[in-house]
N, C-alpha and C positions, 0 to 999 in steps of 0.2 A: 462409457467414458472412464469408469473407475478402473477397468483393466489397463487402459492406456496410462492412467495417472499412477497406478500402483501405490495408492495411499499417500502420494506426495502432497505436501502442504502447498498452498498458494499464498504468496505475499503480494499485496497490492501496494504499489508505490505511486507517487505523484504529488502534485502541488496540493496545498490545503484548498478545499472546495472542489476537488476533482470528482468527489462522489465515492471515494474508496469505501467508506463505512456502509453506505446504502447498497452499493453493488456487491460488496463483500458478503453481506447477509444473504442477499439473493443467490449469490454464487454458491455459498455453503449449502443452502437449501436445495438448489438444483443438482449439486453433486452428491447429495445425500450425506454430506459431512456433518457430524453432530456438533462440531465446535466452530465458532467464529469468535475472533478476538479483535479488539481495536486497541492498539498499543497506547494511545492517548487515554482511553478510558481506564486501562489497567494502571497507568501512571497516576491518574487521579485517585484511584483506590489506594495505591501505595502511599500517596500523600494525604491519607486520611480525609478524602473527600474534597480537597482543594481543587479548584479548577486549574486548567493549564495556565490561564492568565495569572492566577494567584501564585502558582508555582514559580513562574518566571519572575514575578515581583519579589517573592520572599527568598528564594534560593538562587535564582538566576538561571540563565540559559544553559550554562556549562553543567550544573548539577542536574537539570532536566535531561540533558543529553546523556549523562551518566546513567540515570534511571532508565532512559529509553533503551540503552544498550543492554542493561541488566534484564529488562523485560523481554527484549528480543532474544537474548541468549537462552532464557528459559523456554520461550515459545518455540525456538528452533528444534527442541527435542521432541515436539509433538508430530504426529502423523495425521493425515486426513483432517487438516485444519485450514481455514481461510483466515488470514491475518491482514487487517488494514493497518498500515503504518502511518506515522506522522510524516509530513512533507519533507522534513529535514533529516530523516533517518539515514538517507544516502550519504550524508556529509562525512560520516566517520567510516574510515576504511574497515575497521574491525566489524562493523555491522554487516558488511558485505559477506563476511565469512559465515554469518548466521543466515542471511537471506538466501545464500546459495544452497541451503539445506532443502529448498523447495523451488517451485516455479515462480519467477518474479514477473509480475504483470504491471506495466506502466500505464496508468490511465492518463493519457496526454490530453490536456484541456487547454484551449487557447486563453491568452490573457484576457481577451474580451469577454469570454464566457465566465472565467473566474471572477472578473470584475462585477459582472451581472449577479453572480451567485453570492459574492461576499460583501457587497456594498453596505448592507444593513447588519452584517455580522460583527458584534462587538466582543466575541470570545477568542479572537486570534491575537496573541500578544505581539507577534511580529508586524501586525498591521495597525497598531495603535498610533494615532496622531501622525500619520504619514500621508503622502500623496499615494493613494491606493494603487492606481494604475502603474505608476513608476516603481513602487515597491514590488509589486507582483512581477513586473518585467525583469527587475534586477534579480529577484530570487530565482526566477525561471532560468535566466541566463547563467547564474552561478551553478545551478543544479542540472541543467539539461544534459551535459555530457555524462553525468552520473546516472540520470534516469535512462539514458540511451544504453546502459549496460544491462537493462532488463532483458529477460528471455523473450518477452512478448510486449509489443507496443500497440495499444488500442487508442486511436485518435478519436476522441469523443466529439460528436457533432452537436451543435446547439439544440437541435430539435429532438435529439435522442432521449428516450426514457431510460431509467436505470435497468429496466427489463430488457430493452433492446441492446444495451451495452453488455449486459450479462450474457445474452444470447451470442453476441459476437465473440466474446471471450471463449465461451464453450466451443464455438465453431473453429476458433483459431488454435486452441490447445493442441489438437492432434497434429497440426502443421509444424509445431515446434518441438514436439516430443518424438524421439525415435521409437519406432515400433519394437516390441520385444524381439530379440534374436530368435530365429527359428533354427533349431538343431536339425541338420539333415537326418533323414530316416536311418541311414546306415550307421549313425553313431548311437542309436537307441538300442 
């Protein structure tokens, strides 16, 4: 797999609750990549340990998005890295120039499954004090055309484990990457 990837980094995109962090860690391990990063976790470190909720409350979403772009810009210089991104990272056109430094994998999860996963989660600032199902549907509708720009789309099934999703990504990668060009013998 590593010769086909040629040390390319992998960026996981998708809605909050899609499993990007869990799958990303497994993917890095399976690929033998020594680095895995979660952009939200790095932003929390930048904010001196504040949670994403606290960041949204104290400095607002716009500043959070600025920090997100800054973190992504730095990560885009790495090779052999798996990066789990925040659900809204696709909203800024500038971020796509950084994402394109690697292979972009969209973990596509249905609103019903997201609802199941996020019902008890109080750590998502965009989901505070709202009709959860309606908000998730709205966010997905706003972002779906952007997520569709990924190199690879993995539709996650409700019964699938993170290990099964990881295996499907690994099986699909060769289908979206062009094999290395073979130089005809008479040119050697």
